C-alpha positions in Angstrom: 86.2 126.0 134.0 83.8 123.1 134.2 80.7 122.6 132.9 78.0 120.7 134.5 74.8 118.9 133.2 72.0 119.1 135.5 68.6 117.3 134.4 64.7 118.4 134.9 61.3 116.8 134.5 58.2 119.5 133.8 55.9 116.7 134.6 54.6 118.7 137.4 54.1 121.9 135.0 57.6 123.3 136.8 61.3 122.0 136.4 62.1 119.6 139.8 65.6 118.3 139.3 66.2 114.5 138.8 67.9 112.1 141.2 70.1 109.8 140.5 69.7 106.3 140.0 71.8 104.8 143.5 73.0 102.4 141.3 76.8 102.5 140.8 77.9 101.3 137.2 81.1 101.6 137.2 83.9 104.1 139.3 83.4 107.1 136.8 79.7 106.3 136.4 76.7 106.5 138.2 73.0 105.5 137.4 71.2 108.0 135.0 69.1 110.9 136.4 65.4 109.8 136.8 62.4 111.6 137.9 61.0 110.2 141.3 57.2 111.4 140.2 56.9 109.6 136.7 60.0 107.8 136.2 61.0 109.5 133.2 64.7 109.4 132.5 67.0 111.6 129.9 67.0 108.1 127.7 63.2 107.1 128.2 60.9 110.6 127.7 57.7 109.2 126.2 56.3 112.3 127.2 59.2 114.9 126.5 59.0 116.4 129.7 62.6 116.2 130.5 65.0 119.1 130.1 68.6 119.9 131.0 70.6 122.9 131.8 74.2 123.1 131.7 76.1 124.9 134.7 79.7 126.7 134.1 81.6 126.3 136.9 84.3 129.3 136.9 86.0 128.0 140.7 88.8 125.4 138.8 
């Protein structure tokens, strides 16, 4: 079982899934998720609008 974390921003009043930055940091890492609307990220969220949900994958 693998657990994935999906990040959402609620700045529009509804949770919208965040897009990951296109910059690749290393082979195993990609940039952090960012809101296209307000620019919030999971590490920089002054308005406290970023939330997450853990998704369990039972396929593996």
